[in-house]
C-alpha positions as CSV (number, residue, x, y, z in Angstrom):
1,M,-6.1,30.5,7.1
2,T,-9.2,28.5,7.8
3,V,-12.6,30.2,8.0
4,V,-15.5,28.2,9.4
5,K,-18.6,29.0,7.3
6,R,-21.1,26.7,9.0
7,T,-21.3,24.6,12.1
8,H,-23.8,22.0,13.3
9,T,-23.8,20.2,16.6
10,F,-25.6,16.9,16.8
11,S,-27.6,15.8,19.8
12,N,-24.6,13.7,21.0
13,R,-22.5,16.9,21.1
14,Q,-20.4,15.9,18.0
15,C,-19.7,18.9,15.8
16,L,-19.7,19.1,12.0
17,E,-18.0,22.2,10.5
18,L,-17.9,23.4,6.9
19,A,-14.8,25.5,6.4
20,Q,-12.8,27.2,3.6
21,G,-9.1,26.5,3.9
22,D,-6.1,24.3,3.0
23,I,-6.6,20.7,4.3
24,T,-2.9,20.3,4.6
25,L,-2.8,23.0,7.3
26,Q,-5.6,21.7,9.5
27,E,-4.6,21.2,13.1
28,V,-6.7,18.1,13.7
29,D,-5.8,14.5,14.5
30,A,-6.2,13.2,11.0
31,I,-7.1,14.4,7.5
32,V,-8.7,12.5,4.7
33,N,-6.9,12.3,1.3
34,A,-9.0,11.9,-1.8
35,A,-6.9,9.0,-3.2
36,N,-6.9,6.6,-6.1
37,E,-6.8,2.8,-5.4
38,F,-3.1,2.5,-5.9
39,L,-2.3,5.5,-3.6
40,Q,-0.3,7.3,-6.3
41,H,-0.4,10.9,-5.0
42,G,0.4,13.0,-8.1
43,G,-2.2,15.7,-8.3
44,G,-5.1,17.4,-6.6
45,V,-5.5,17.0,-2.8
46,A,-3.3,13.9,-2.8
47,G,-0.4,15.7,-4.5
48,A,-0.7,18.7,-2.1
49,I,-0.6,16.4,0.9
50,V,2.6,14.7,-0.3
51,R,4.2,18.1,-1.3
52,R,3.6,19.6,2.1
53,G,3.8,16.4,4.3
54,G,6.9,14.9,2.6
55,W,7.8,11.9,0.5
56,T,7.4,9.6,3.5
57,I,3.6,9.6,2.9
58,Q,4.1,8.3,-0.6
59,E,6.6,5.7,0.6
60,E,4.2,4.4,3.3
61,S,1.4,4.4,0.8
62,D,3.4,2.3,-1.6
63,R,4.1,-0.2,1.3
64,W,0.4,-0.3,2.1
65,V,-0.5,-1.3,-1.4
66,Q,2.3,-3.9,-1.6
67,Q,1.0,-5.5,1.7
68,H,-2.8,-5.1,1.2
69,G,-3.4,-4.6,-2.5
70,P,-5.4,-1.8,-4.1
71,V,-7.5,0.4,-1.7
72,T,-11.3,0.1,-1.9
73,H,-14.2,2.4,-1.1
74,A,-15.1,0.3,1.9
75,A,-11.6,-0.1,3.3
76,P,-9.5,3.2,3.3
77,A,-5.8,3.0,4.0
78,Y,-3.9,5.2,6.4
79,T,-0.4,6.4,6.9
80,T,1.4,8.8,9.2
81,A,1.3,12.4,8.3
82,G,4.9,13.3,7.8
83,N,5.4,17.0,8.2
84,L,1.7,17.9,8.4
85,P,0.3,19.2,11.6
86,C,-2.0,16.1,12.0
87,K,-1.0,12.5,13.1
88,Y,-2.6,10.5,10.3
89,V,-3.7,10.7,6.7
90,I,-6.6,8.4,5.9
91,H,-6.6,7.6,2.2
92,A,-10.2,7.3,0.9
93,V,-11.0,6.1,-2.6
94,G,-14.0,7.9,-3.9
95,P,-15.7,6.9,-7.1
96,V,-15.2,8.4,-10.6
97,W,-18.4,10.0,-11.7
98,G,-20.4,7.7,-14.0
99,V,-19.4,4.3,-12.5
100,Q,-22.0,2.0,-11.3
101,N,-23.3,2.8,-7.8
102,A,-21.3,6.0,-7.6
103,D,-23.5,7.6,-4.9
104,E,-23.3,4.5,-2.7
105,R,-19.5,4.3,-3.2
106,L,-19.0,7.9,-2.2
107,A,-21.1,7.5,0.9
108,T,-19.2,4.3,1.8
109,A,-15.8,6.1,1.3
110,V,-16.8,8.8,3.7
111,F,-18.4,6.5,6.3
112,S,-15.5,4.1,6.2
113,S,-13.0,7.0,6.6
114,L,-14.7,7.9,9.8
115,R,-14.7,4.3,11.0
116,V,-10.9,4.1,10.3
117,A,-10.4,7.4,12.2
118,E,-12.3,5.9,15.1
119,S,-10.1,2.8,15.1
120,L,-7.0,5.1,15.3
121,G,-8.3,6.9,18.3
122,V,-8.9,10.1,16.4
123,H,-10.9,12.9,18.1
124,S,-10.9,15.4,15.2
125,I,-10.7,15.0,11.4
126,A,-10.8,17.1,8.3
127,L,-12.2,15.9,5.0
128,P,-12.1,17.3,1.4
129,A,-14.9,17.2,-1.1
130,I,-14.0,13.6,-2.1
131,S,-14.4,12.8,-5.9
132,T,-15.3,16.3,-6.9
133,G,-12.0,17.1,-8.5
134,I,-10.5,15.0,-11.3
135,F,-13.1,12.3,-10.6
136,R,-15.7,14.8,-11.8
137,F,-18.5,13.9,-9.3
138,P,-21.1,16.8,-9.4
139,K,-20.3,19.1,-6.4
140,D,-24.0,19.5,-5.3
141,R,-24.6,15.8,-5.4
142,A,-21.4,15.0,-3.6
143,A,-22.2,17.6,-0.9
144,R,-25.5,16.0,-0.1
145,I,-24.1,12.5,0.0
146,I,-21.1,13.5,2.1
147,L,-23.2,15.5,4.6
148,R,-25.7,12.6,5.0
149,A,-22.9,10.0,5.4
150,I,-21.4,12.0,8.2
151,E,-24.8,12.5,9.9
152,E,-25.5,8.7,9.5
153,Y,-22.1,7.9,11.0
154,F,-22.9,10.0,14.1
155,L,-26.4,8.5,14.3
156,Q,-25.1,5.0,14.2
157,N,-22.2,5.8,16.6
158,P,-23.5,8.1,19.3
159,Q,-20.7,7.2,21.7
160,S,-18.0,8.0,19.0
161,Q,-14.9,9.7,20.3
162,L,-14.9,11.8,17.1
163,G,-15.9,15.2,18.4
164,L,-15.1,17.2,15.3
165,V,-15.5,16.5,11.6
166,R,-14.5,19.5,9.5
167,L,-15.3,19.5,5.8
168,T,-12.4,21.6,4.5
169,L,-12.8,23.0,1.0
170,L,-10.3,25.2,-0.8
171,D,-12.0,26.6,-3.9
172,Q,-14.9,29.1,-3.8
173,E,-17.1,27.2,-6.4
174,T,-17.0,24.0,-4.3
175,L,-17.6,25.9,-1.1
176,E,-20.6,27.7,-2.5
177,E,-22.2,24.4,-3.6
178,F,-21.6,22.8,-0.2
179,I,-23.0,25.9,1.6
180,R,-26.2,25.7,-0.6
181,I,-26.7,22.0,0.2
182,W,-25.8,22.5,3.9
183,D,-28.5,25.2,4.2
184,E,-31.0,22.8,2.6
185,E,-30.0,19.8,4.8
186,F,-29.6,21.8,8.1
187,S,-32.5,24.4,7.8
188,N,-31.2,26.4,10.8
189,P,-27.5,26.8,10.3
190,S,-25.8,28.3,13.3
191,L,-23.3,30.4,11.3
192,Q,-24.3,32.6,8.4
């Protein structure tokens, strides 16, 4: 079950939600996978996506890397979604905490994922807390960067067909950090 904890509507009527739930169960057009550059989906969000969506996602990911090479922060890959309730999985490579320009790389990964979604004709998308799992990016810092990257995307693309971006977080600790930062960034949250 997905529970929306916060929502914000931008002036162009695009909606950003913060929800607690399983990203693999989101009934949206696309979900974002927190991937590694070789799209080997063994653990974390990536592993859960392949387990629920089916091995076809890994097979398509392998073909992507064979044809295009390793995935970068600025150029996410995408595959079909197998058995998931969405159409696409966009594979975003977030930075490992401590690498040079980690903040910029995380913002780029989020922004570029939305750009890929736009190119696919997506109207709704769910994103996880990219880089906050095994890549150890501090949750509060990631929350601020991810929220600002989404806001910047909407500001730069006011005619975007993306009507809904849902940050979908599973664990309570990550959710609490994102709520705290959300409340700082959007001083009048519409859901409490």
